[in-house]
C-alpha positions as a Python dict, from the first residue, in 0.01 Angstrom:
ca = {
    (1, 'M'): (0, 0, 0),
    (2, 'I'): (-83, -360, -153),
    (3, 'A'): (-205, -591, 43),
    (4, 'I'): (-214, -961, -69),
    (5, 'V'): (-401, -1220, 134),
    (6, 'G'): (-246, -1563, 83),
    (7, 'G'): (98, -1630, 8),
    (8, 'G'): (61, -1925, -242),
    (9, 'I'): (174, -1916, -577),
    (10, 'G'): (-52, -1677, -723),
    (11, 'G'): (25, -1423, -402),
    (12, 'L'): (397, -1502, -413),
    (13, 'T'): (429, -1466, -816),
    (14, 'L'): (208, -1111, -770),
    (15, 'A'): (451, -961, -492),
    (16, 'L'): (749, -1038, -737),
    (17, 'A'): (541, -854, -996),
    (18, 'L'): (511, -532, -788),
    (19, 'Q'): (826, -498, -622),
    (20, 'Q'): (987, -563, -971),
    (21, 'R'): (771, -290, -1065),
    (22, 'G'): (846, -52, -735),
    (23, 'I'): (502, -89, -596),
    (24, 'D'): (501, -157, -213),
    (25, 'C'): (357, -462, -140),
    (26, 'H'): (308, -714, 215),
    (27, 'V'): (219, -1038, 188),
    (28, 'Y'): (-10, -1192, 457),
    (29, 'E'): (-14, -1568, 467),
    (30, 'G'): (-248, -1792, 649),
    (31, 'A'): (-51, -2111, 755),
    (32, 'P'): (190, -2103, 1048),
    (33, 'M'): (485, -2200, 849),
    (34, 'V'): (591, -2226, 507),
    (35, 'R'): (702, -2573, 451),
    (36, 'E'): (770, -2792, 135),
    (37, 'L'): (432, -3026, 100),
    (38, 'G'): (259, -3149, -167),
    (39, 'V'): (345, -3371, -477),
    (40, 'G'): (412, -3247, -801),
    (41, 'I'): (306, -2930, -1038),
    (42, 'T'): (374, -2850, -1410),
    (43, 'L'): (501, -2541, -1507),
    (44, 'L'): (345, -2483, -1882),
    (45, 'P'): (553, -2236, -2093),
    (46, 'H'): (365, -1959, -2049),
    (47, 'A'): (447, -1975, -1697),
    (48, 'M'): (755, -2038, -1704),
    (49, 'R'): (789, -1737, -1952),
    (50, 'E'): (674, -1511, -1647),
    (51, 'L'): (868, -1688, -1378),
    (52, 'T'): (1151, -1627, -1551),
    (53, 'A'): (1109, -1250, -1656),
    (54, 'L'): (1068, -1278, -1227),
    (55, 'G'): (1399, -1374, -1189),
    (56, 'V'): (1358, -1710, -1078),
    (57, 'G'): (1364, -1984, -1406),
    (58, 'D'): (1656, -2076, -1383),
    (59, 'A'): (1625, -2174, -1004),
    (60, 'L'): (1327, -2389, -1077),
    (61, 'I'): (1473, -2541, -1384),
    (62, 'G'): (1748, -2650, -1150),
    (63, 'Q'): (1524, -2842, -945),
    (64, 'G'): (1301, -2987, -1182),
    (65, 'I'): (1283, -3163, -1493),
    (66, 'E'): (1238, -3023, -1853),
    (67, 'N'): (962, -3245, -2040),
    (68, 'G'): (1062, -3305, -2377),
    (69, 'E'): (718, -3491, -2524),
    (70, 'S'): (349, -3553, -2441),
    (71, 'C'): (248, -3853, -2446),
    (72, 'F'): (-144, -4001, -2458),
    (73, 'F'): (-199, -4359, -2444),
    (74, 'N'): (-526, -4588, -2413),
    (75, 'R'): (-611, -4789, -2096),
    (76, 'F'): (-444, -5063, -2295),
    (77, 'G'): (-110, -4929, -2310),
    (78, 'Q'): (-127, -4820, -2704),
    (79, 'L'): (-3, -4481, -2819),
    (80, 'I'): (-240, -4240, -2928),
    (81, 'Y'): (-17, -3941, -3001),
    (82, 'S'): (292, -3797, -2886),
    (83, 'E'): (425, -3420, -2964),
    (84, 'P'): (751, -3254, -2853),
    (85, 'R'): (709, -2983, -2554),
    (86, 'G'): (888, -2720, -2419),
    (87, 'R'): (1211, -2664, -2596),
    (88, 'A'): (1194, -2955, -2752),
    (89, 'G'): (897, -2841, -2962),
    (90, 'G'): (1035, -2494, -3057),
    (91, 'Y'): (905, -2319, -2727),
    (92, 'P'): (1144, -2026, -2627),
    (93, 'V'): (1114, -2138, -2244),
    (94, 'P'): (1130, -2460, -2090),
    (95, 'E'): (769, -2662, -1981),
    (96, 'V'): (885, -2788, -1608),
    (97, 'G'): (758, -3080, -1372),
    (98, 'I'): (863, -2998, -1022),
    (99, 'H'): (798, -3080, -640),
    (100, 'R'): (540, -2793, -598),
    (101, 'G'): (662, -2763, -229),
    (102, 'R'): (1003, -2676, -404),
    (103, 'L'): (831, -2416, -644),
    (104, 'H'): (680, -2274, -308),
    (105, 'L'): (955, -2270, -81),
    (106, 'T'): (1175, -2109, -431),
    (107, 'L'): (875, -1805, -448),
    (108, 'W'): (873, -1732, -107),
    (109, 'R'): (1249, -1768, 4),
    (110, 'A'): (1279, -1509, -366),
    (111, 'A'): (977, -1249, -187),
    (112, 'T'): (1119, -1287, 120),
    (113, 'E'): (1463, -1168, 21),
    (114, 'R'): (1379, -902, -212),
    (115, 'L'): (1051, -767, 15),
    (116, 'G'): (1241, -807, 316),
    (117, 'A'): (1107, -1088, 569),
    (118, 'D'): (895, -799, 792),
    (119, 'R'): (648, -775, 413),
    (120, 'V'): (655, -1148, 355),
    (121, 'L'): (422, -1261, 663),
    (122, 'A'): (296, -1623, 780),
    (123, 'D'): (22, -1709, 1036),
    (124, 'H'): (-190, -1440, 899),
    (125, 'Q'): (-519, -1598, 828),
    (126, 'C'): (-791, -1362, 731),
    (127, 'V'): (-1138, -1390, 863),
    (128, 'G'): (-1280, -1064, 716),
    (129, 'L'): (-1287, -733, 559),
    (130, 'E'): (-1422, -381, 534),
    (131, 'Q'): (-1353, -56, 296),
    (132, 'N'): (-1437, 294, 249),
    (133, 'G'): (-1360, 481, -30),
    (134, 'E'): (-1013, 530, 33),
    (135, 'R'): (-888, 227, 244),
    (136, 'V'): (-912, -151, 312),
    (137, 'T'): (-873, -318, 654),
    (138, 'L'): (-816, -634, 691),
    (139, 'H'): (-879, -859, 1013),
    (140, 'F'): (-692, -1149, 1094),
    (141, 'R'): (-703, -1438, 1349),
    (142, 'S'): (-505, -1322, 1665),
    (143, 'R'): (-317, -1078, 1494),
    (144, 'A'): (-399, -693, 1427),
    (145, 'P'): (-577, -553, 1195),
    (146, 'V'): (-379, -447, 857),
    (147, 'T'): (-498, -90, 665),
    (148, 'A'): (-425, -79, 287),
    (149, 'D'): (-476, 111, -35),
    (150, 'V'): (-599, -198, -218),
    (151, 'A'): (-629, -590, -126),
    (152, 'I'): (-588, -867, -290),
    (153, 'G'): (-733, -1232, -265),
    (154, 'C'): (-490, -1466, -325),
    (155, 'D'): (-641, -1706, -49),
    (156, 'G'): (-783, -2029, -328),
    (157, 'V'): (-1006, -2224, -359),
    (158, 'N'): (-1206, -2161, -55),
    (159, 'S'): (-1147, -1772, -31),
    (160, 'T'): (-1222, -1560, 224),
    (161, 'V'): (-1205, -1255, 59),
    (162, 'R'): (-1441, -1430, -198),
    (163, 'R'): (-1670, -1495, 41),
    (164, 'H'): (-1703, -1175, 233),
    (165, 'F'): (-1868, -1048, -140),
    (166, 'Y'): (-2032, -1398, -224),
    (167, 'P'): (-2168, -1532, 114),
    (168, 'G'): (-2341, -1827, -60),
    (169, 'D'): (-2060, -1941, -306),
    (170, 'D'): (-1992, -2305, -314),
    (171, 'L'): (-1795, -2579, -502),
    (172, 'C'): (-1906, -2744, -764),
    (173, 'F'): (-1810, -3149, -762),
    (174, 'G'): (-1949, -3339, -1066),
    (175, 'G'): (-1889, -3679, -921),
    (176, 'I'): (-1462, -3704, -975),
    (177, 'N'): (-1228, -3785, -759),
    (178, 'S'): (-858, -3787, -747),
    (179, 'W'): (-559, -3953, -606),
    (180, 'R'): (-170, -3841, -560),
    (181, 'G'): (107, -3935, -526),
    (182, 'V'): (503, -3955, -572),
    (183, 'T'): (676, -4279, -639),
    (184, 'H'): (1091, -4341, -675),
    (185, 'S'): (1140, -4518, -1007),
    (186, 'A'): (1359, -4554, -1268),
    (187, 'P'): (1261, -4342, -1577),
    (188, 'I'): (977, -4379, -1775),
    (189, 'L'): (1007, -4389, -2171),
    (190, 'T'): (1252, -4111, -2214),
    (191, 'G'): (1285, -3971, -1860),
    (192, 'R'): (1149, -3656, -1987),
    (193, 'S'): (824, -3801, -2084),
    (194, 'Y'): (473, -3613, -1992),
    (195, 'V'): (275, -3897, -2000),
    (196, 'R'): (-160, -3951, -2000),
    (197, 'I'): (-356, -4267, -2022),
    (198, 'G'): (-673, -4365, -2044),
    (199, 'S'): (-956, -4139, -1963),
    (200, 'I'): (-1159, -4023, -1717),
    (201, 'H'): (-1465, -4232, -1757),
    (202, 'R'): (-1284, -4613, -1730),
    (203, 'G'): (-1011, -4396, -1550),
    (204, 'N'): (-732, -4203, -1628),
    (205, 'I'): (-380, -4152, -1477),
    (206, 'V'): (-84, -3876, -1545),
    (207, 'I'): (214, -3962, -1493),
    (208, 'Y'): (598, -3726, -1533),
    (209, 'P'): (894, -3696, -1329),
    (210, 'I'): (974, -3440, -1128),
    (211, 'A'): (1301, -3493, -997),
    (212, 'D'): (1627, -3654, -1122),
    (213, 'E'): (1814, -3875, -825),
    (214, 'R'): (2194, -3951, -784),
    (215, 'D'): (2125, -4361, -846),
    (216, 'G'): (1966, -4295, -1154),
    (217, 'R'): (1641, -4289, -1075),
    (218, 'Q'): (1377, -4047, -1099),
    (219, 'L'): (1121, -3923, -851),
    (220, 'I'): (776, -3972, -1049),
    (221, 'N'): (456, -3780, -974),
    (222, 'W'): (146, -3946, -1073),
    (223, 'T'): (-244, -3816, -1032),
    (224, 'A'): (-509, -4064, -1105),
    (225, 'Q'): (-874, -3978, -1168),
    (226, 'V'): (-1184, -4122, -1203),
    (227, 'A'): (-1554, -4045, -1240),
    (228, 'Q'): (-1759, -4202, -1008),
    (229, 'P'): (-2124, -4083, -1001),
    (230, 'G'): (-2303, -4140, -709),
    (231, 'Y'): (-2010, -4130, -498),
    (232, 'E'): (-1953, -3905, -203),
    (233, 'R'): (-1682, -3656, -284),
    (234, 'N'): (-1404, -3754, -114),
    (235, 'D'): (-1195, -3572, 155),
    (236, 'W'): (-897, -3302, 144),
    (237, 'N'): (-781, -3368, 512),
    (238, 'K'): (-732, -3731, 467),
    (239, 'P'): (-456, -3915, 345),
    (240, 'G'): (-597, -4169, 50),
    (241, 'R'): (-612, -4482, 18),
    (242, 'L'): (-456, -4751, -193),
    (243, 'E'): (-711, -4998, -234),
    (244, 'A'): (-997, -4678, -320),
    (245, 'I'): (-777, -4696, -619),
    (246, 'L'): (-608, -4999, -702),
    (247, 'P'): (-893, -5197, -848),
    (248, 'I'): (-938, -4895, -1104),
    (249, 'Y'): (-575, -4991, -1241),
    (250, 'G'): (-471, -5349, -1148),
    (251, 'D'): (-456, -5495, -1511),
    (252, 'W'): (-271, -5225, -1620),
    (253, 'R'): (41, -5390, -1704),
    (254, 'F'): (227, -5276, -2028),
    (255, 'D'): (555, -5358, -2125),
    (256, 'W'): (668, -5005, -2113),
    (257, 'L'): (485, -4955, -1789),
    (258, 'D'): (328, -5123, -1463),
    (259, 'V'): (103, -4900, -1280),
    (260, 'P'): (-29, -5112, -1014),
    (261, 'D'): (329, -5119, -921),
    (262, 'L'): (398, -4751, -957),
    (263, 'L'): (113, -4682, -738),
    (264, 'R'): (195, -4975, -440),
    (265, 'R'): (526, -4784, -434),
    (266, 'S'): (387, -4475, -396),
    (267, 'E'): (575, -4268, -46),
    (268, 'V'): (269, -4122, -9),
    (269, 'I'): (-135, -4114, -115),
    (270, 'F'): (-319, -3774, -96),
    (271, 'E'): (-712, -3788, -221),
    (272, 'Y'): (-855, -3477, -337),
    (273, 'P'): (-1228, -3422, -482),
    (274, 'M'): (-1196, -3259, -833),
    (275, 'V'): (-1390, -2948, -775),
    (276, 'D'): (-1413, -2593, -924),
    (277, 'K'): (-1730, -2324, -940),
    (278, 'D'): (-1875, -2154, -1189),
    (279, 'P'): (-1696, -1833, -1345),
    (280, 'I'): (-1846, -1517, -1196),
    (281, 'A'): (-1944, -1237, -1324),
    (282, 'R'): (-1749, -973, -1108),
    (283, 'W'): (-1416, -1052, -944),
    (284, 'T'): (-1364, -660, -843),
    (285, 'F'): (-1517, -446, -532),
    (286, 'G'): (-1384, -98, -506),
    (287, 'R'): (-1025, -143, -361),
    (288, 'V'): (-1058, -522, -348),
    (289, 'T'): (-1060, -819, -662),
    (290, 'L'): (-998, -1171, -666),
    (291, 'L'): (-666, -1342, -789),
    (292, 'G'): (-639, -1740, -940),
    (293, 'D'): (-813, -1969, -771),
    (294, 'A'): (-1006, -1722, -548),
    (295, 'A'): (-1107, -1559, -883),
    (296, 'H'): (-1174, -1865, -1102),
    (297, 'P'): (-1117, -2196, -965),
    (298, 'M'): (-1059, -2481, -1178),
    (299, 'Y'): (-1058, -2876, -1249),
    (300, 'P'): (-696, -2920, -1172),
    (301, 'R'): (-660, -3077, -1542),
    (302, 'G'): (-376, -2970, -1808),
    (303, 'S'): (-141, -2726, -1566),
    (304, 'N'): (-388, -2438, -1560),
    (305, 'G'): (-452, -2376, -1227),
    (306, 'A'): (-140, -2254, -1123),
    (307, 'A'): (-37, -2103, -1488),
    (308, 'Q'): (-337, -1892, -1496),
    (309, 'A'): (-261, -1753, -1168),
    (310, 'I'): (27, -1622, -1293),
    (311, 'L'): (-63, -1463, -1549),
    (312, 'D'): (-333, -1291, -1382),
    (313, 'A'): (-32, -1147, -1134),
    (314, 'R'): (176, -998, -1459),
    (315, 'A'): (-197, -864, -1609),
    (316, 'L'): (-242, -688, -1214),
    (317, 'A'): (115, -573, -1201),
    (318, 'D'): (99, -440, -1488),
    (319, 'A'): (-226, -241, -1443),
    (320, 'L'): (-122, -135, -1141),
    (321, 'A'): (222, 5, -1245),
    (322, 'A'): (7, 166, -1568),
    (323, 'G'): (-114, 492, -1343),
    (324, 'G'): (-420, 617, -1338),
    (325, 'G'): (-578, 522, -965),
    (326, 'A'): (-611, 144, -799),
    (327, 'V'): (-962, 76, -855),
    (328, 'A'): (-894, 188, -1249),
    (329, 'A'): (-619, -95, -1213),
    (330, 'L'): (-806, -360, -1046),
    (331, 'A'): (-1102, -258, -1281),
    (332, 'A'): (-838, -308, -1580),
    (333, 'Y'): (-748, -655, -1464),
    (334, 'E'): (-1086, -796, -1410),
    (335, 'A'): (-1158, -680, -1764),
    (336, 'L'): (-840, -801, -1922),
    (337, 'R'): (-842, -1194, -1750),
    (338, 'S'): (-1183, -1256, -1642),
    (339, 'E'): (-1346, -1414, -1997),
    (340, 'P'): (-963, -1562, -2080),
    (341, 'T'): (-999, -1802, -1754),
    (342, 'A'): (-1367, -1842, -1747),
    (343, 'R'): (-1267, -2017, -2083),
    (344, 'V'): (-1028, -2209, -1917),
    (345, 'V'): (-1269, -2317, -1682),
    (346, 'R'): (-1517, -2428, -1894),
    (347, 'T'): (-1287, -2596, -2162),
    (348, 'N'): (-1110, -2802, -1850),
    (349, 'R'): (-1483, -2923, -1769),
    (350, 'E'): (-1584, -3029, -2114),
    (351, 'Q'): (-1271, -3060, -2330),
    (352, 'P'): (-959, -3126, -2125),
    (353, 'P'): (-638, -3226, -2279),
    (354, 'D'): (-748, -3637, -2194),
    (355, 'Y'): (-1023, -3576, -2402),
    (356, 'L'): (-802, -3632, -2751),
    (357, 'I'): (-831, -3998, -2549),
    (358, 'R'): (-1182, -4014, -2448),
    (359, 'R'): (-1228, -3932, -2830),
    (360, 'V'): (-1018, -4213, -2935),
    (361, 'E'): (-1249, -4456, -2740),
    (362, 'E'): (-1545, -4351, -2830),
    (363, 'L'): (-1419, -4443, -3248),
    (364, 'T'): (-1286, -4759, -3127),
    (365, 'G'): (-1550, -4846, -2914),
    (366, 'D'): (-1291, -4884, -2588),
    (367, 'R'): (-1121, -5153, -2738),
    (368, 'P'): (-750, -5233, -2871),
    (369, 'F'): (-679, -5107, -3220),
    (370, 'D'): (-437, -5252, -3509),
    (371, 'D'): (-460, -4972, -3714),
    (372, 'L'): (-557, -4621, -3540),
    (373, 'D'): (-535, -4403, -3906),
    (374, 'R'): (-892, -4581, -3933),
    (375, 'Y'): (-1066, -4366, -3708),
    (376, 'I'): (-899, -4094, -3626),
    (377, 'T'): (-610, -3910, -3847),
    (378, 'R'): (-254, -3734, -3655),
    (379, 'A'): (-391, -3371, -3796),
    (380, 'E'): (-698, -3406, -3632),
    (381, 'L'): (-542, -3545, -3328),
    (382, 'Q'): (-301, -3266, -3338),
    (383, 'R'): (-530, -3007, -3403),
    (384, 'L'): (-763, -3118, -3087),
    (385, 'S'): (-414, -3097, -2895),
    (386, 'E'): (-367, -2713, -3007),
    (387, 'E'): (-701, -2582, -2954),
    (388, 'Y'): (-654, -2697, -2580),
    (389, 'K'): (-308, -2486, -2606),
    (390, 'R'): (-500, -2210, -2782),
    (391, 'V'): (-781, -2157, -2563),
    (392, 'T'): (-563, -2170, -2233),
    (393, 'G'): (-242, -1949, -2388),
    (394, 'F'): (-3, -2152, -2416),
    (395, 'A'): (7, -2194, -2794),
    (396, 'R'): (330, -2147, -2921),
    (397, 'A'): (276, -1814, -3086),
    (398, 'D'): (141, -1696, -2780),
    (399, 'V'): (384, -1758, -2549),
    (400, 'Q'): (643, -1580, -2791),
    (401, 'R'): (383, -1300, -2820),
    (402, 'G'): (431, -1283, -2463),
    (403, 'L'): (790, -1223, -2439),
    (404, 'T'): (752, -893, -2594),
    (405, 'G'): (410, -798, -2464),
}
């Protein structure tokens, strides 16, 4: 039996993939109950490819919005670069913006229906583990221990499983704080536009729709990020304050969007520190391995945190299904996924998608431009965009290849 510690996106995707391959598994989620929490998330084409193969793609498309274009603007509201995305960009599967809580509940319900309610359990907070050559024993707060053949730590950025092997491990904070919210609004641009404005140095905001509403409006997700050297890391455990971010974006009023108004009308504001961890050389220890944020926490840029966890799940399920023994399968999975995810961690730090905007700021002296071609060609902008897709695995050819690979 495979014990999956953590019933988030990565853990549930792994459970569905193992069940599809006929492998017995149980999911142990620490939260007392699973509810529709959070704000938006983008499911990139390589993630949607895997979720579609698991039979939940149509349900997710029906609850979200297919992105038709990605647009990059400077902080003066001038368009720098745009490109078609998802099926509009020739991909075989869509790119979908969706409420994170709806995604989570869809995966939870699918796992419960397919595995059985007795195998997908909430209120099981892992507090430790031990193993010998044959078995792994998991210990839970206020619950009986569980013994399994293999344990997979899918328990997020503050993973208990990872801490067992790396007790001194800590988060890396580089002075960037972020805030997230959702606002009911008239559609922005095409109503299928994923929009980035500004860069991390003066303030960056990412905006995209996650649901259509009956009155013609949409639920718009936004994420604001700004580098604040010398500032303390903000706190996951308290709501965000509008006053903390409004001065940064107070004059961002364009003929196509009033950013301060969007922020003021937000239903909720959450604050998060932008944190990751340095890549580690080893995820696998005997019969235990790590997956998703437990293995490779990365900056939440480019929508790749969830996507990389979903790719991990596919790789691990395939390795376990291939035979040859559980220990060998875990080692093969790590060998396949460790270096690619380390590259994504480093790229999200150094050259994330909004690097394209930062590059234009450098070339123009962070001033409005009359003719962008005087500073940078569209071909160079396209190259920067395609390079990020290549590193993170969702270049169009990569997604197509993965449909049969």
